[in-house]
C-alpha positions as a Python dict, from the first residue, in 0.01 Angstrom:
ca = {
    (1, 'X'): (0, 0, 0),
    (2, 'X'): (60, -250, 278),
    (3, 'X'): (-218, -281, 531),
    (4, 'X'): (-149, -187, 891),
    (5, 'X'): (-149, -454, 1162),
    (6, 'X'): (-480, -316, 1288),
    (7, 'X'): (-642, -340, 944),
    (8, 'X'): (-509, -694, 898),
    (9, 'X'): (-659, -799, 1229),
    (10, 'X'): (-1000, -652, 1145),
    (11, 'X'): (-1002, -803, 796),
    (12, 'X'): (-907, -1146, 930),
    (13, 'X'): (-1172, -1127, 1203),
    (14, 'X'): (-1447, -1032, 955),
    (15, 'X'): (-1355, -1319, 724),
    (16, 'X'): (-1349, -1569, 1011),
    (17, 'X'): (-1684, -1449, 1148),
    (18, 'X'): (-1835, -1466, 801),
    (19, 'X'): (-1763, -1837, 798),
    (20, 'X'): (-1788, -1932, 1166),
    (21, 'X'): (-1990, -1668, 1346),
    (22, 'X'): (-1875, -1506, 1670),
    (23, 'X'): (-1852, -1794, 1915),
    (24, 'X'): (-1662, -2008, 1665),
    (25, 'X'): (-1372, -1763, 1644),
    (26, 'X'): (-1102, -1745, 1913),
    (27, 'X'): (-835, -1480, 1958),
    (28, 'X'): (-574, -1736, 1849),
    (29, 'X'): (-767, -1790, 1525),
    (30, 'X'): (-758, -1416, 1456),
    (31, 'X'): (-386, -1401, 1535),
    (32, 'X'): (-313, -1694, 1303),
    (33, 'X'): (-527, -1558, 1018),
    (34, 'X'): (-391, -1203, 1042),
    (35, 'X'): (-28, -1301, 1095),
    (36, 'X'): (-13, -1073, 1400),
    (37, 'X'): (126, -1193, 1735),
    (38, 'X'): (-153, -1244, 1984),
    (39, 'X'): (-3, -970, 2200),
    (40, 'X'): (-64, -726, 1913),
    (41, 'X'): (-434, -806, 1923),
    (42, 'X'): (-456, -691, 2284),
    (43, 'X'): (-228, -395, 2216),
    (44, 'X'): (-451, -264, 1938),
    (45, 'X'): (-781, -378, 2090),
    (46, 'X'): (-778, -349, 2467),
    (47, 'X'): (-1141, -460, 2473),
    (48, 'X'): (-1037, -799, 2338),
    (49, 'X'): (-1246, -1013, 2109),
    (50, 'X'): (-1568, -813, 2154),
    (51, 'X'): (-1397, -490, 2046),
    (52, 'X'): (-1238, -660, 1746),
    (53, 'X'): (-1576, -801, 1649),
    (54, 'X'): (-1748, -463, 1682),
    (55, 'X'): (-1497, -283, 1467),
    (56, 'X'): (-1470, -565, 1214),
    (57, 'X'): (-1847, -572, 1170),
    (58, 'X'): (-1863, -195, 1127),
    (59, 'X'): (-1587, -206, 863),
    (60, 'X'): (-1741, -501, 680),
    (61, 'X'): (-2082, -336, 696),
    (62, 'X'): (-1951, -26, 521),
    (63, 'X'): (-1801, -241, 243),
    (64, 'X'): (-2107, -462, 200),
    (65, 'X'): (-2328, -152, 187),
    (66, 'X'): (-2170, -62, -147),
    (67, 'X'): (-2263, -390, -316),
    (68, 'X'): (-2623, -314, -410),
    (69, 'X'): (-2538, 14, -587),
    (70, 'X'): (-2247, -161, -760),
    (71, 'X'): (-2490, -411, -914),
    (72, 'X'): (-2784, -177, -976),
    (73, 'X'): (-2583, 101, -1146),
    (74, 'X'): (-2584, -94, -1472),
    (75, 'X'): (-2966, -120, -1493),
    (76, 'X'): (-3243, 116, -1602),
    (77, 'X'): (-3531, -119, -1513),
    (78, 'X'): (-3587, -164, -1139),
    (79, 'X'): (-3722, -519, -1169),
    (80, 'X'): (-3422, -631, -1371),
    (81, 'X'): (-3196, -467, -1114),
    (82, 'X'): (-3361, -653, -826),
    (83, 'X'): (-3329, -982, -1013),
    (84, 'X'): (-2961, -907, -1077),
    (85, 'X'): (-2896, -847, -707),
    (86, 'X'): (-3017, -1194, -614),
    (87, 'X'): (-2856, -1362, -914),
    (88, 'X'): (-2521, -1204, -830),
    (89, 'X'): (-2553, -1314, -468),
    (90, 'X'): (-2633, -1669, -580),
    (91, 'X'): (-2337, -1676, -817),
    (92, 'X'): (-2104, -1546, -544),
    (93, 'X'): (-2226, -1798, -289),
    (94, 'X'): (-2196, -2087, -534),
    (95, 'X'): (-1849, -1973, -636),
    (96, 'X'): (-1727, -1967, -276),
    (97, 'X'): (-1866, -2311, -181),
    (98, 'X'): (-2147, -2150, 22),
    (99, 'X'): (-1913, -1943, 237),
    (100, 'X'): (-2011, -1603, 98),
    (101, 'X'): (-2245, -1490, 373),
    (102, 'X'): (-2210, -1143, 518),
    (103, 'X'): (-2037, -1148, 862),
    (104, 'X'): (-2291, -898, 994),
    (105, 'X'): (-2579, -1135, 926),
    (106, 'X'): (-2384, -1434, 1057),
    (107, 'X'): (-2309, -1265, 1388),
    (108, 'X'): (-2643, -1086, 1427),
    (109, 'X'): (-2840, -1411, 1407),
    (110, 'X'): (-2614, -1567, 1667),
    (111, 'X'): (-2581, -1295, 1932),
    (112, 'X'): (-2897, -1081, 1906),
    (113, 'X'): (-3015, -1202, 2247),
    (114, 'X'): (-2682, -1271, 2415),
    (115, 'X'): (-2420, -1001, 2335),
    (116, 'X'): (-2590, -664, 2348),
    (117, 'X'): (-2295, -459, 2225),
    (118, 'X'): (-2270, -670, 1910),
    (119, 'X'): (-2647, -661, 1859),
    (120, 'X'): (-2626, -283, 1868),
    (121, 'X'): (-2335, -280, 1623),
    (122, 'X'): (-2514, -512, 1381),
    (123, 'X'): (-2832, -308, 1421),
    (124, 'X'): (-2646, 11, 1335),
    (125, 'X'): (-2503, -156, 1024),
    (126, 'X'): (-2847, -272, 910),
    (127, 'X'): (-2991, 75, 970),
    (128, 'X'): (-2705, 222, 768),
    (129, 'X'): (-2773, -18, 482),
    (130, 'X'): (-3142, 73, 480),
    (131, 'X'): (-3070, 446, 489),
    (132, 'X'): (-2800, 420, 225),
    (133, 'X'): (-3007, 200, -5),
    (134, 'X'): (-3308, 428, 33),
    (135, 'X'): (-3102, 734, -57),
    (136, 'X'): (-2952, 551, -356),
    (137, 'X'): (-3288, 449, -500),
    (138, 'X'): (-3435, 795, -437),
    (139, 'X'): (-3142, 939, -633),
    (140, 'X'): (-3235, 699, -915),
    (141, 'X'): (-3591, 838, -921),
    (142, 'X'): (-3778, 600, -688),
    (143, 'X'): (-4033, 746, -446),
    (144, 'X'): (-3883, 761, -94),
    (145, 'X'): (-4135, 531, 75),
    (146, 'X'): (-4112, 276, -202),
    (147, 'X'): (-3732, 305, -196),
    (148, 'X'): (-3720, 230, 177),
    (149, 'X'): (-3962, -62, 148),
    (150, 'X'): (-3764, -201, -145),
    (151, 'X'): (-3431, -169, 34),
    (152, 'X'): (-3565, -333, 349),
    (153, 'X'): (-3721, -618, 149),
    (154, 'X'): (-3404, -678, -54),
    (155, 'X'): (-3180, -683, 254),
    (156, 'X'): (-3421, -907, 443),
    (157, 'X'): (-3456, -1136, 143),
    (158, 'X'): (-3081, -1162, 97),
    (159, 'X'): (-3001, -1229, 461),
    (160, 'X'): (-3273, -1492, 498),
    (161, 'X'): (-3185, -1657, 169),
    (162, 'X'): (-2814, -1663, 262),
    (163, 'X'): (-2900, -1862, 573),
    (164, 'X'): (-3118, -2107, 383),
    (165, 'X'): (-2863, -2143, 104),
    (166, 'X'): (-2577, -2224, 340),
    (167, 'X'): (-2788, -2470, 536),
    (168, 'X'): (-2936, -2644, 230),
    (169, 'X'): (-2615, -2614, 21),
    (170, 'X'): (-2828, -2476, -259),
    (171, 'X'): (-2853, -2131, -417),
    (172, 'X'): (-3219, -2190, -502),
    (173, 'X'): (-3340, -1978, -204),
    (174, 'X'): (-3157, -1676, -351),
    (175, 'X'): (-3288, -1741, -702),
    (176, 'X'): (-3641, -1789, -566),
    (177, 'X'): (-3630, -1464, -367),
    (178, 'X'): (-3528, -1279, -682),
    (179, 'X'): (-3804, -1442, -888),
    (180, 'X'): (-4067, -1337, -633),
    (181, 'X'): (-3946, -981, -567),
    (182, 'X'): (-3834, -872, -913),
    (183, 'X'): (-4172, -889, -1095),
    (184, 'X'): (-4320, -640, -848),
    (185, 'X'): (-4083, -374, -982),
    (186, 'X'): (-4044, -477, -1347),
    (187, 'X'): (-4118, -196, -1588),
    (188, 'X'): (-4032, 75, -1336),
    (189, 'X'): (-3768, 300, -1490),
    (190, 'X'): (-3454, 399, -1303),
    (191, 'X'): (-3289, 733, -1371),
    (192, 'X'): (-2923, 735, -1465),
    (193, 'X'): (-2691, 689, -1167),
    (194, 'X'): (-2554, 1003, -1010),
    (195, 'X'): (-2182, 1017, -1100),
    (196, 'X'): (-1929, 1020, -819),
    (197, 'X'): (-1768, 1362, -772),
    (198, 'X'): (-1425, 1385, -934),
    (199, 'X'): (-1134, 1361, -695),
    (200, 'X'): (-957, 1688, -625),
    (201, 'X'): (-617, 1714, -791),
    (202, 'X'): (-331, 1641, -552),
}
């Protein structure tokens, strides 16, 4: 199904911010990347660039929040799962020439003290990730407090290692974070993933 103009604009903005941050992206850049006339940007987003950024970050945050369960589902040992999260992130970053950094982290580091509405949006995304990750690990049999600490540590480790990896042009920070975190959880069994409910027949 073809994406709507609005969806194309938000997708283009998220991709641009992932690579350039917030200040490095102009409305013309978003128009060019989305294929939408610049007038369409203001038609769909009367709040201009800040509104586009808010909605793009919220959308991207929802998508990125699914990545940890997507990796961990295949594992029954928590330590191996944690190692796999960081290894997958390193492989993705290496495969995209160090561009594969989450737009939420890119923007949050840049605007936390300067653009309050975007700080709040990024903060809400991070809180959603922590809550979602905690619930996921609890459903896999991890104690709730440990699940929250683990989720917070993994997200913090990933975001910090992404920044180091892009700056150093090396995936070693991601590999190192995995090597340090994973042994703390090795040998802890994970219950089978809870299956997604079947879609209702149409």
